[in-house]
C-alpha positions as CSV (number, residue, x, y, z in Angstrom):
1,M,-24.9,67.1,11.8
2,S,-23.3,66.0,8.8
3,E,-22.2,61.9,8.6
4,Q,-18.9,61.5,8.4
5,P,-17.3,59.9,5.5
6,R,-16.1,55.8,5.8
7,R,-12.4,55.3,5.6
8,P,-11.5,53.3,2.8
9,R,-10.8,50.1,3.4
10,K,-6.8,49.2,3.2
11,P,-6.1,46.7,0.2
12,G,-5.7,43.1,0.8
13,K,-6.1,39.6,-0.5
14,P,-9.7,38.9,-0.3
15,Y,-10.6,35.1,1.3
16,R,-9.9,32.4,-1.1
17,R,-12.1,29.2,-0.3
18,P,-9.9,26.2,-0.2
19,Q,-9.2,24.4,-3.3
20,K,-10.0,20.2,-2.7
21,D,-7.8,17.8,-4.7
22,P,-9.2,14.9,-4.6
23,V,-6.5,12.6,-5.5
24,R,-4.0,14.1,-2.3
25,L,-7.2,14.4,0.0
26,L,-7.7,10.5,-0.4
27,A,-3.9,9.6,0.2
28,F,-4.5,11.7,3.1
29,E,-7.6,9.7,4.2
30,A,-5.4,6.4,3.8
31,L,-2.4,7.5,5.7
32,R,-4.8,8.7,8.8
33,A,-6.6,5.4,8.7
34,V,-3.2,3.8,8.9
35,D,-2.1,5.7,11.6
36,E,-5.5,5.9,13.6
37,R,-6.8,2.5,13.4
38,D,-3.6,0.7,12.6
39,A,-5.2,-0.2,9.2
40,Y,-3.1,-1.8,6.6
41,A,-2.6,0.3,3.4
42,N,-3.4,-2.7,1.2
43,L,-6.7,-2.8,2.6
44,V,-7.6,0.6,3.5
45,L,-6.6,1.9,-0.3
46,P,-8.5,-0.5,-3.0
47,P,-12.1,0.3,-1.5
48,L,-11.0,4.2,-1.3
49,L,-10.0,3.8,-4.9
50,R,-12.5,2.0,-6.1
51,K,-15.6,4.6,-4.3
52,A,-13.6,7.6,-5.8
53,R,-14.2,5.5,-9.3
54,E,-17.4,5.1,-9.0
55,K,-18.2,9.0,-8.1
56,E,-19.7,11.5,-10.9
57,G,-18.5,14.7,-11.7
58,P,-14.8,16.6,-10.9
59,E,-14.3,13.9,-8.6
60,K,-14.4,11.2,-10.2
61,F,-11.2,9.1,-10.4
62,D,-9.4,7.9,-13.8
63,A,-6.4,5.4,-13.9
64,R,-4.0,8.1,-13.6
65,D,-5.6,9.5,-10.7
66,A,-5.4,6.4,-8.9
67,A,-1.9,5.8,-9.7
68,L,-0.8,9.1,-8.2
69,A,-2.8,8.5,-5.1
70,T,-1.5,4.8,-4.8
71,E,1.9,5.8,-5.2
72,L,1.5,8.9,-2.5
73,V,0.3,6.3,-0.1
74,Y,2.8,3.9,-0.9
75,G,5.5,6.3,-1.0
76,T,5.0,8.2,2.0
77,L,5.0,5.0,4.0
78,R,7.7,3.3,2.9
79,R,10.1,6.1,3.4
80,Q,8.7,7.2,6.5
81,G,12.1,7.2,8.7
82,T,14.0,9.3,5.7
83,Y,11.2,11.6,5.8
84,D,10.8,12.1,9.5
85,A,14.5,12.8,9.6
86,V,14.4,15.4,7.1
87,I,11.5,17.1,8.5
88,A,13.0,17.0,11.9
89,D,15.7,18.9,10.8
90,C,13.4,21.9,9.3
91,V,11.0,22.4,12.6
92,D,11.9,23.7,15.6
93,R,10.2,21.0,18.1
94,P,10.8,17.2,18.6
95,L,8.4,15.7,15.9
96,R,6.4,13.9,18.8
97,E,5.0,17.6,19.4
98,V,3.7,17.8,15.9
99,D,0.3,16.9,15.7
100,P,-0.2,13.7,13.6
101,P,-2.3,14.9,10.8
102,V,0.0,17.7,10.4
103,L,3.0,15.3,9.8
104,D,1.0,13.2,7.1
105,V,0.2,16.2,5.3
106,L,4.1,17.3,5.6
107,S,5.0,13.7,5.2
108,L,2.8,13.5,2.0
109,G,4.6,17.3,0.8
110,V,8.1,16.1,1.5
111,H,7.5,12.5,-0.8
112,Q,6.2,14.7,-3.7
113,L,9.7,17.0,-3.5
114,L,12.1,14.5,-2.9
115,G,10.3,11.1,-4.0
116,T,8.7,12.1,-7.2
117,R,9.1,14.0,-10.4
118,I,6.3,16.6,-9.4
119,P,7.5,19.9,-9.9
120,T,8.7,21.8,-6.5
121,H,6.1,24.6,-6.8
122,A,3.8,22.2,-7.6
123,A,4.4,19.9,-4.8
124,V,4.4,23.0,-2.3
125,S,1.1,24.6,-3.5
126,A,-0.8,21.2,-3.8
127,S,0.0,20.2,0.1
128,V,-0.7,23.6,1.2
129,E,-3.9,23.3,-0.2
130,L,-4.6,20.1,1.3
131,A,-3.4,21.6,4.6
132,R,-5.7,24.3,4.2
133,V,-9.1,21.9,3.8
134,V,-8.0,19.4,6.3
135,L,-6.1,21.5,9.0
136,G,-7.1,25.2,8.6
137,D,-5.2,28.0,7.4
138,G,-3.2,28.6,10.4
139,R,-1.4,25.3,10.4
140,A,-1.2,25.2,6.5
141,K,1.2,28.5,6.8
142,F,3.6,26.0,9.2
143,V,3.2,23.4,6.2
144,N,4.0,26.1,3.5
145,A,7.2,27.4,5.8
146,V,8.6,23.4,6.6
147,L,8.4,22.5,2.8
148,R,9.9,25.8,1.2
149,K,12.9,24.6,3.3
150,V,12.8,21.1,2.4
151,A,12.4,22.3,-1.4
152,R,16.3,23.9,-0.7
153,D,17.7,20.6,-1.4
154,D,17.2,17.1,-3.2
155,L,17.3,13.6,-1.7
156,D,20.8,13.1,-1.8
157,G,21.8,16.3,0.0
158,W,19.0,15.7,2.6
159,L,20.5,12.5,3.0
160,A,23.8,13.8,3.2
161,R,22.9,15.9,6.0
162,V,20.5,13.8,8.3
163,A,22.4,10.7,8.0
164,P,25.5,9.5,10.2
165,P,28.3,8.6,8.4
166,Y,28.6,4.6,7.3
167,D,31.5,4.4,8.6
168,E,30.8,5.9,11.9
169,D,27.6,4.2,12.5
170,P,26.6,1.6,9.8
171,E,23.4,0.4,10.8
172,D,21.9,4.1,11.6
173,H,23.3,5.3,8.1
174,L,21.3,2.5,6.7
175,A,18.3,2.8,8.8
176,V,17.9,6.6,7.9
177,V,19.4,6.4,3.7
178,H,16.9,3.3,3.6
179,S,13.8,3.9,5.8
180,H,14.3,1.1,8.3
181,P,14.3,0.5,11.5
182,R,17.6,0.2,13.1
183,W,16.8,-2.9,15.1
184,V,15.1,-4.2,11.6
185,V,18.3,-3.5,9.6
186,S,20.4,-5.2,12.1
187,A,18.3,-8.5,11.9
188,L,18.4,-8.5,8.2
189,W,21.8,-8.1,7.9
190,D,22.9,-10.9,10.8
191,S,20.1,-13.4,8.6
192,L,21.9,-12.3,5.3
193,G,25.3,-13.0,7.0
194,G,27.0,-9.8,6.4
195,G,28.5,-7.6,3.8
196,R,27.6,-4.3,2.6
197,A,26.2,-4.9,-0.5
198,G,23.5,-7.3,0.0
199,I,22.1,-5.7,2.9
200,E,21.7,-2.3,0.9
201,E,20.1,-4.5,-2.2
202,L,17.9,-6.3,0.3
203,L,17.0,-2.5,2.1
204,A,16.2,-0.9,-1.2
205,A,14.3,-4.0,-2.5
206,D,12.3,-3.4,0.3
207,N,11.4,0.3,-0.7
208,E,10.4,-0.9,-4.6
209,R,6.5,-1.4,-5.6
210,P,6.1,-5.2,-5.8
211,E,5.0,-6.6,-9.1
212,V,1.4,-8.3,-9.0
213,T,1.5,-12.0,-9.5
214,L,-1.1,-14.4,-10.0
215,V,-1.4,-17.8,-9.9
216,A,-3.2,-20.0,-12.3
217,R,-5.0,-22.9,-10.1
218,P,-4.4,-26.2,-11.6
219,G,-7.2,-28.0,-12.8
220,R,-9.2,-24.8,-13.2
221,A,-7.1,-22.2,-14.8
222,T,-3.6,-22.6,-16.8
223,R,-0.7,-20.3,-17.4
224,D,-1.5,-19.8,-20.8
225,E,-5.0,-18.4,-20.0
226,L,-3.7,-15.3,-18.0
227,L,-0.8,-14.9,-20.6
228,G,-3.5,-13.5,-22.7
229,E,-4.4,-10.7,-20.7
230,E,-2.6,-7.6,-21.8
231,A,0.9,-6.9,-20.2
232,A,1.2,-10.4,-18.7
233,V,4.4,-12.1,-18.4
234,A,5.6,-15.1,-16.9
235,G,6.7,-15.6,-13.7
236,R,10.3,-16.5,-13.0
237,W,9.8,-19.7,-11.2
238,S,6.4,-21.3,-10.5
239,P,4.9,-22.9,-13.3
240,Y,1.9,-21.4,-12.2
241,A,3.0,-17.8,-11.8
242,V,2.1,-14.7,-14.3
243,R,3.2,-11.5,-13.3
244,L,1.4,-8.1,-14.5
245,S,3.5,-5.1,-15.7
246,E,2.7,-1.5,-13.7
247,G,-1.0,-0.7,-13.7
248,G,-2.0,-4.2,-14.3
249,E,-5.7,-4.8,-12.4
250,P,-6.2,-8.3,-11.1
251,G,-10.0,-7.8,-10.7
252,A,-10.0,-7.1,-14.3
253,V,-9.0,-10.9,-15.2
254,E,-11.7,-12.5,-15.3
255,A,-10.0,-16.3,-14.0
256,V,-9.3,-13.9,-10.7
257,R,-12.8,-12.5,-10.9
258,E,-14.3,-16.4,-10.9
259,G,-12.0,-17.8,-8.4
260,R,-10.1,-20.2,-11.1
261,A,-6.7,-17.6,-10.3
262,G,-5.7,-15.7,-7.4
263,V,-3.3,-12.9,-6.5
264,Q,-0.5,-14.7,-4.6
265,D,3.6,-14.0,-4.7
266,E,5.6,-16.2,-6.4
267,G,7.5,-17.4,-2.7
268,S,4.4,-18.2,-1.3
269,Q,3.7,-20.4,-4.5
270,L,7.0,-22.1,-4.4
271,V,6.4,-23.3,-0.6
272,A,3.0,-25.1,-1.4
273,L,4.7,-26.5,-4.8
274,A,7.7,-27.8,-2.5
275,L,5.4,-29.5,-0.1
276,A,3.1,-30.6,-2.8
277,D,6.8,-32.4,-4.5
278,A,8.1,-33.4,-1.2
279,P,9.1,-37.5,-1.6
280,L,6.9,-39.3,0.7
281,D,7.1,-42.6,2.2
282,G,3.7,-44.6,1.6
283,P,-0.1,-43.4,0.8
284,D,-0.5,-39.5,0.0
285,R,-4.1,-39.1,0.4
286,R,-4.8,-36.5,3.3
287,W,-3.2,-33.0,3.4
288,L,-3.3,-30.6,5.6
289,D,-2.8,-26.8,5.8
290,G,-3.0,-25.6,9.6
291,C,-2.6,-22.1,9.4
292,A,-4.4,-21.6,6.4
293,G,-5.7,-18.0,6.4
294,P,-6.3,-16.1,4.4
295,G,-6.5,-18.8,1.7
296,G,-3.7,-18.6,-0.9
297,K,-1.6,-21.4,0.1
298,A,-4.7,-23.4,0.6
299,A,-6.1,-22.7,-2.5
300,L,-3.0,-23.8,-4.6
301,L,-2.7,-27.0,-2.3
302,G,-6.3,-27.5,-2.9
303,A,-5.9,-28.1,-6.5
304,L,-2.9,-29.6,-6.4
305,A,-4.4,-32.2,-4.2
306,A,-7.4,-32.7,-6.5
307,E,-5.0,-33.5,-9.2
308,R,-4.1,-36.6,-7.2
309,G,-7.1,-37.7,-5.8
310,A,-6.0,-36.1,-2.0
311,F,-8.3,-34.5,0.5
312,L,-6.9,-31.2,2.1
313,L,-8.0,-30.1,5.2
314,A,-7.5,-26.3,5.7
315,S,-7.6,-25.0,9.2
316,E,-8.0,-21.5,10.2
317,K,-8.3,-19.9,14.3
318,Q,-10.1,-17.3,13.7
319,P,-13.5,-17.8,11.9
320,H,-13.5,-14.7,10.2
321,R,-9.9,-16.0,8.2
322,A,-11.7,-19.2,8.0
323,G,-14.1,-17.5,6.0
324,L,-11.8,-16.2,3.6
325,V,-10.4,-19.7,3.3
326,A,-13.5,-21.0,2.1
327,K,-13.9,-18.4,-0.3
328,A,-10.6,-19.0,-1.6
329,L,-11.4,-22.9,-2.0
330,A,-14.6,-22.4,-3.5
331,G,-14.8,-24.4,-6.6
332,S,-11.8,-26.4,-6.0
333,P,-12.4,-29.6,-8.1
334,G,-11.2,-31.9,-5.4
335,P,-12.4,-32.8,-1.8
336,Y,-11.6,-30.4,0.9
337,Q,-12.9,-28.8,4.1
338,V,-12.6,-25.8,6.1
339,I,-12.6,-25.5,9.7
340,A,-11.8,-23.2,12.4
341,A,-9.7,-24.5,14.7
342,D,-6.2,-23.8,17.0
343,G,-3.3,-25.7,15.2
344,T,-1.4,-25.8,19.0
345,R,-4.7,-27.4,20.0
346,P,-5.9,-29.3,17.3
347,P,-9.4,-31.3,17.1
348,W,-7.4,-33.9,14.6
349,R,-6.2,-37.5,15.6
350,P,-2.3,-37.5,15.9
351,G,-0.8,-39.3,12.4
352,S,-3.4,-38.5,10.4
353,F,-2.0,-36.6,7.4
354,D,0.7,-37.2,4.8
355,R,1.4,-33.9,4.2
356,V,1.2,-30.6,6.6
357,L,1.9,-27.1,6.1
358,V,1.9,-24.3,8.7
359,D,2.6,-21.0,7.6
360,V,3.0,-19.9,10.9
361,P,2.6,-16.3,11.9
362,C,4.9,-13.8,12.2
363,T,6.3,-10.3,12.2
364,G,5.8,-10.3,8.6
365,L,9.4,-8.6,7.7
366,G,9.8,-10.7,4.8
367,A,6.5,-9.0,3.3
368,L,7.7,-4.9,3.5
369,R,7.5,-4.3,0.3
370,R,3.9,-5.1,0.3
371,R,3.1,-4.0,3.9
372,P,5.5,-0.8,4.3
373,E,4.3,0.5,7.4
374,A,4.3,-2.9,9.0
375,R,8.1,-2.0,9.7
376,W,7.2,0.9,11.7
377,R,4.7,-0.7,14.1
378,R,6.9,-3.8,15.2
379,R,9.3,-3.9,18.0
380,P,12.0,-6.6,18.8
381,E,9.5,-7.8,21.8
382,D,7.3,-9.0,19.5
383,L,9.4,-12.0,18.7
384,D,9.1,-12.9,21.8
385,G,5.2,-12.8,21.5
386,F,5.4,-15.3,18.5
387,A,8.2,-17.4,19.7
388,P,5.9,-20.2,21.8
389,L,3.1,-19.9,19.0
390,Q,5.4,-21.0,16.3
391,R,7.0,-23.7,18.5
392,G,3.9,-25.1,19.3
393,L,2.3,-24.9,15.8
394,L,5.9,-26.7,14.4
395,R,5.3,-29.7,17.1
396,E,1.6,-30.0,16.7
397,A,2.4,-30.3,12.7
398,L,4.9,-33.0,13.8
399,E,2.2,-34.4,15.8
400,A,-0.4,-34.5,12.7
401,V,1.6,-36.0,10.0
402,R,2.3,-39.4,10.1
403,V,5.7,-41.3,10.0
404,G,7.0,-41.2,6.5
405,G,4.9,-37.8,6.1
406,V,6.1,-34.5,5.6
407,V,5.7,-31.1,7.3
408,A,6.4,-28.0,5.4
409,Y,7.4,-25.1,8.4
410,A,6.8,-21.8,6.4
411,T,6.9,-17.8,7.7
412,C,7.1,-14.7,5.6
413,S,10.0,-13.5,7.9
414,P,14.0,-13.6,7.3
415,H,14.8,-13.4,11.0
416,L,16.5,-15.8,12.3
417,A,14.4,-16.1,15.6
418,E,11.6,-17.0,13.3
419,T,13.3,-19.1,11.3
420,R,16.0,-21.4,11.8
421,A,15.9,-20.9,15.4
422,V,12.3,-22.4,15.7
423,V,13.1,-25.6,13.6
424,A,16.4,-26.2,15.7
425,D,14.9,-25.8,19.3
426,V,11.7,-28.3,18.3
427,L,13.9,-30.9,16.2
428,K,16.7,-31.0,19.7
429,R,13.8,-31.8,22.0
430,R,11.7,-33.8,19.3
431,P,13.3,-36.9,18.0
432,G,12.4,-39.0,15.4
433,A,12.1,-36.1,12.5
434,E,15.0,-34.8,9.9
435,L,15.6,-32.2,7.9
436,L,15.0,-32.7,4.3
437,D,16.8,-30.5,1.4
438,A,14.3,-28.1,0.0
439,R,16.6,-27.2,-2.8
440,P,15.7,-29.6,-5.1
441,L,12.2,-28.9,-4.6
442,L,12.8,-25.5,-6.4
443,P,14.1,-26.5,-9.7
444,G,15.7,-23.7,-11.3
445,V,15.5,-21.2,-8.3
446,P,19.1,-20.1,-8.0
447,A,21.1,-18.7,-4.5
448,L,19.3,-20.8,-2.7
449,G,22.5,-21.2,-0.1
450,E,23.9,-24.3,1.9
451,G,20.5,-25.9,2.7
452,P,18.7,-28.0,3.6
453,D,16.4,-25.4,4.4
454,V,15.3,-22.3,2.1
455,Q,15.4,-18.4,2.6
456,L,14.2,-16.4,-0.5
457,W,14.7,-12.5,-0.6
458,P,13.3,-10.2,-2.8
459,H,16.5,-8.5,-4.0
460,V,17.8,-11.7,-5.3
461,H,14.7,-14.1,-6.5
462,G,12.0,-10.7,-6.7
463,T,10.0,-12.7,-4.2
464,D,8.6,-12.0,-0.6
465,A,11.2,-13.1,2.1
466,M,9.5,-16.4,2.5
467,Y,11.5,-19.1,4.6
468,L,10.8,-23.3,4.1
469,A,12.2,-26.0,6.2
470,L,10.8,-29.3,5.4
471,V,11.0,-32.0,7.8
472,R,9.8,-35.7,7.4
473,R,8.9,-37.8,10.8
474,T,10.5,-40.9,10.9
475,S,9.1,-42.3,14.1
């Protein structure tokens, strides 16, 4: 029996192994860590980049690779609200029914299409390849279909489609256009005191990449030394601040590696300087940082205290954060001590200190440029959780300072419930304390309002939105 001839195979595309793109794969890994583990990008991304730089072969990162990965991660997180609205318009199901890893790949692709100069075909094809690697061929087809819909218009066109008109719903319009939760828009607007221009500028500033700012710790480094670094310029307000231009790497600065300088936002520097320069009645020998972790303000206060022969006690409730404080203070020329203690149940005797700083835990709404994912994690009810702690820390700080001494209440949030409401409530219930005008203690800094407290703003001062109130104990 003769063998039957085989039918010829139908022509078709041979299977192609998906191509790994190390940059986009790393960005996806960072976004998954942020989503799955509630990690912060500024803590997750540096070790991933460091590992990628240490690799050999085609997966080793150069400076351009690191810059692109950083932009993809932070850009996607900052614009997540806007991109979610765009993606929702392009899929036939609620976003909550889209698997989170698929949504991360889509968001990365949408950012490349609408938020970067990457050509459309490259953004789509690179995202589909990433989907094939991390999701499989089936879901890669879904990613391809959605991104091709997104690619039909630019960002302005999409905003006109998915954002409600400002005249109909101002807060929701701003929330979609500037990628902030609606409740955050409302809270920031209240803190600014109204007006469209100011809130638009603030929300836009929250979506900009912040500059890297260094602090030259007095007695250990000078600003002139830091200004000798490539692409370094003087800070705007603090005499110890130096800004690094885009791409500046703090770890490459010798003074930073040695702990003589550090990375510190200029707003944080101004808070420490204002407390150090506040007028006192009586001696000036003992200072307290009552919420010292992770140690930036403590290191600056320790250096300033050393110049005057004063002692600094740096206290932090969490032992692991107390360890970070000890590391930041290591090598400080003056006397200091780091302890793990609860500032609401302090181990020190009342009236022990001349100057006290309490930089209280808060929602972090003042640092959304640096921690963009925080805006999506926080909820209005978080304010209720922080309120008793903030009031308790300020009350105990006023007990810790001697009569005639000064307390600085600071927080990296402009929310009125975490700033003026806390100070007013504590002072109403505790006689023998008065607010000092903090504005003269920030010389040269404009637009500080009517006082006596101070609120800094990213869009006005180029700093995090730090709040500062200075209180003198009078009895």
